[in-house]
TORLUMKE-587193 format. One record per residue (C-alpha): residue in one letter; x, y, z. Coordinates in nm, 4 decimals, m for minus. Example, Ala and Ser with C-alpha at 12.3 -4.5 7.8 and 13.67 -1.06 7.14 Angstrom:
BEGIN
> aa  u  v  w
> a  1.2300  m0.4500  0.7800
> s  1.3670  m0.1060  0.7140
This chain:
BEGIN
> aa  u  v  w
> m  0.8330  14.8971  11.6587
> k  1.1726  14.8255  11.8171
> k  1.5285  14.7910  11.6955
> i  1.6618  14.4603  11.8239
> l  2.0304  14.3693  11.8322
> k  2.0834  13.9923  11.8461
> i  2.4286  13.8818  11.9560
> i  2.5334  13.5235  11.8852
> s  2.8362  13.4034  12.0788
> s  2.8174  13.0251  12.0401
> v  3.0596  12.8210  11.8322
> k  2.7779  12.5812  11.7357
> g  2.5924  12.8062  11.4931
> a  2.2253  12.7257  11.4352
> e  2.2534  12.4081  11.6474
> s  2.3352  12.6157  11.9533
> k  2.0790  12.6009  12.2316
> s  2.1645  12.9597  12.3337
> t  2.1007  13.0776  11.9772
> q  1.7744  12.8830  11.9597
> l  1.6669  13.0308  12.2930
> a  1.7615  13.3814  12.1723
> d  1.5531  13.3196  11.8584
> a  1.2541  13.2210  12.0754
> v  1.2909  13.5438  12.2764
> i  1.3069  13.7465  11.9550
> e  1.0010  13.5684  11.8171
> k  0.8042  13.6794  12.1270
> l  0.9402  14.0339  12.0988
> i  0.8383  14.0623  11.7341
> a  0.4885  13.9388  11.8229
> q  0.4759  14.2043  12.0965
> y  0.6254  14.4787  11.8776
> p  0.5170  14.4147  11.5171
> g  0.7384  14.5724  11.2539
> s  1.0505  14.5489  11.4690
> t  1.3850  14.5021  11.2983
> v  1.6559  14.2582  11.4013
> k  2.0254  14.3195  11.3400
> v  2.2297  14.0017  11.3890
> k  2.5852  14.0203  11.5211
> d  2.7397  13.6729  11.4948
> l  3.0618  13.6919  11.6943
> l  3.1922  13.3695  11.5409
> k  3.1623  13.5098  11.1887
> q  3.2705  13.8600  11.2910
> p  3.5023  13.8056  11.5883
> y  3.6519  14.0937  11.7793
> e  4.0229  14.0916  11.8326
> h  4.1208  14.0124  12.1885
> f  4.2135  14.3175  12.3912
> h  4.5826  14.4030  12.3705
> e  4.8204  14.6906  12.4375
> g  4.7274  14.8688  12.1137
> h  4.3630  14.8850  12.2207
> l  4.4582  15.0275  12.5573
> k  4.6768  15.2939  12.3995
> v  4.4114  15.3949  12.1458
> y  4.1182  15.3896  12.3904
> r  4.3031  15.5878  12.6557
> g  4.5132  15.8063  12.4273
> m  4.8365  15.6759  12.5752
> g  5.1564  15.6162  12.3817
> d  5.2382  15.5713  12.0179
> v  5.0357  15.3442  11.7931
> a  5.0811  15.3243  11.4178
> p  4.8108  15.5439  11.2586
> e  4.6675  15.2613  11.0474
> i  4.6380  15.0362  11.3541
> a  4.4831  15.3164  11.5604
> a  4.2288  15.3909  11.2864
> g  4.1324  15.0235  11.2569
> v  4.0963  14.9744  11.6324
> e  3.8877  15.2902  11.6671
> k  3.6652  15.2050  11.3683
> i  3.5803  14.8561  11.4921
> s  3.4994  14.9784  11.8428
> e  3.2915  15.2721  11.7146
> e  3.0868  15.0413  11.4918
> a  3.0149  14.8057  11.7826
> i  2.9196  15.0941  12.0109
> n  2.6969  15.2519  11.7427
> e  2.5147  14.9205  11.6921
> l  2.4604  14.8955  12.0656
> m  2.3479  15.2568  12.1043
> s  2.1027  15.2385  11.8142
> a  1.9276  14.9282  11.9524
> d  1.6266  14.9462  12.1833
> i  1.6544  14.5818  12.2852
> i  1.9631  14.3602  12.3037
> v  1.9240  13.9812  12.2997
> i  2.2449  13.7957  12.3793
> g  2.2768  13.4225  12.3198
> v  2.5197  13.3012  12.5860
> p  2.6479  12.9449  12.6048
> v  2.8283  12.8537  12.9256
> y  3.1831  12.7431  12.8459
> n  3.3938  12.6307  13.1413
> f  3.1674  12.8203  13.3834
> h  3.1989  13.1489  13.1927
> i  3.1067  13.3415  12.8776
> p  3.2717  13.2589  12.5434
> s  3.5869  13.4541  12.4632
> t  3.4091  13.5931  12.1563
> l  3.1573  13.7664  12.3826
> k  3.4347  13.8944  12.6080
> g  3.6045  14.0382  12.2974
> w  3.2846  14.2239  12.2052
> l  3.2496  14.3574  12.5601
> d  3.6097  14.4829  12.5535
> h  3.5243  14.6874  12.2425
> v  3.1991  14.8368  12.3762
> m  3.3001  14.9054  12.7368
> r  3.4959  15.2249  12.6739
> a  3.5630  15.5217  12.8952
> g  3.4201  15.8354  12.7432
> k  3.1956  15.6334  12.5110
> t  2.9793  15.3979  12.7182
> f  3.0810  15.5125  13.0662
> s  3.2569  15.8157  13.2048
> y  3.4448  15.9383  13.5095
> a  3.4372  16.3038  13.3899
> s  3.2326  16.4142  13.6909
> g  3.4611  16.2343  13.9351
> q  3.2041  15.9556  13.9711
> k  3.1319  15.6679  13.7373
> e  2.8490  15.7594  13.4994
> a  2.6823  15.5016  13.2746
> l  2.6190  15.6278  12.9207
> v  2.4174  15.3383  12.7703
> n  2.0707  15.3908  12.9091
> d  1.7113  15.2982  12.8286
> k  1.7951  14.9557  12.6864
> k  1.6227  14.6273  12.7599
> v  1.8538  14.3245  12.7653
> y  1.7597  13.9586  12.7416
> l  2.0205  13.6959  12.8208
> a  1.9494  13.3592  12.6567
> v  2.1804  13.1313  12.8555
> a  2.2361  12.7643  12.7714
> s  2.4450  12.5194  12.9706
> g  2.5232  12.1510  12.9820
> g  2.4664  12.1474  13.3582
> v  2.2254  12.3213  13.5928
> y  2.3736  12.6408  13.7364
> s  2.0803  12.8705  13.8156
> e  2.0052  12.6795  14.1368
> g  2.1112  12.3786  14.3346
> p  2.4586  12.2520  14.4223
> m  2.6272  12.3945  14.1093
> q  2.4875  12.7470  14.1539
> a  2.8227  12.8591  14.2988
> y  2.9679  12.7979  13.9500
> n  2.7287  13.0432  13.7834
> f  2.9771  13.3139  13.6883
> v  2.8017  13.3960  13.3597
> v  2.4899  13.5825  13.4710
> p  2.6493  13.7796  13.7576
> y  2.9400  13.8791  13.5320
> l  2.7133  13.9970  13.2503
> e  2.4786  14.1783  13.4891
> a  2.7761  14.3599  13.6425
> s  2.9463  14.4397  13.3111
> l  2.6346  14.5510  13.1263
> g  2.5066  14.7323  13.4349
> f  2.8339  14.9218  13.4640
> i  2.7634  15.0921  13.1312
> g  2.3944  15.1481  13.2126
> m  2.2083  14.8394  13.0955
> t  2.0413  14.7326  13.4180
> d  1.7029  14.6165  13.2845
> i  1.8093  14.2556  13.2268
> s  1.5940  13.9428  13.2026
> t  1.7574  13.6016  13.1917
> f  1.6206  13.2845  13.0341
> w  1.7952  12.9503  13.0863
> a  1.8130  12.6306  12.8847
> e  1.9881  12.4158  13.1450
> g  2.0991  12.0581  13.1699
> c  2.1405  12.0367  12.7925
> d  2.3913  11.7518  12.8394
> m  2.2219  11.5773  13.1333
> p  1.9888  11.2769  13.1015
> g  1.6495  11.3671  13.2386
> y  1.7017  11.7358  13.1600
> k  1.8294  11.7536  12.8025
> e  1.5068  11.6209  12.6547
> t  1.3157  11.9292  12.7695
> a  1.5931  12.1805  12.8443
> l  1.5101  12.4104  12.5568
């Protein structure tokens, strides 16, 4: 039995190919680990505020921030980190927007990638604090970016591997639904 955290970052809801691909991954995981639970984090319905000066001040303990703002910023980040830490498996539905991840997913990352919480420099070296997690990336794109002439535009997977790896999540498997907008591909992309 596993605790699965499903992160939806598409603006298309249930019609999203990345969400459908994430659902297929979860279906296989539940068959492999009967009795598993799935917590859904829909970043369109529960968006994270974009990183701003107040976040920086609260996260790094620098400068004055109104107490009610500081408490709100801290609470939201702590909840996101606790959800991440309590999961055994993280499945992230990732549509490719303009060669990159959606801003909603970047907002979530900004709230979970925190010094002293998910990584540390206390020893003088970077130490990842989110360990023993399996991550599945369910990536969907209108074009084909995993190989071929457009591969140089694949900023999504390397960025997520680097970001998630920085905090300790290095066991990452990626599944693609590519060419979702291209004749000859879209019919079977998913």
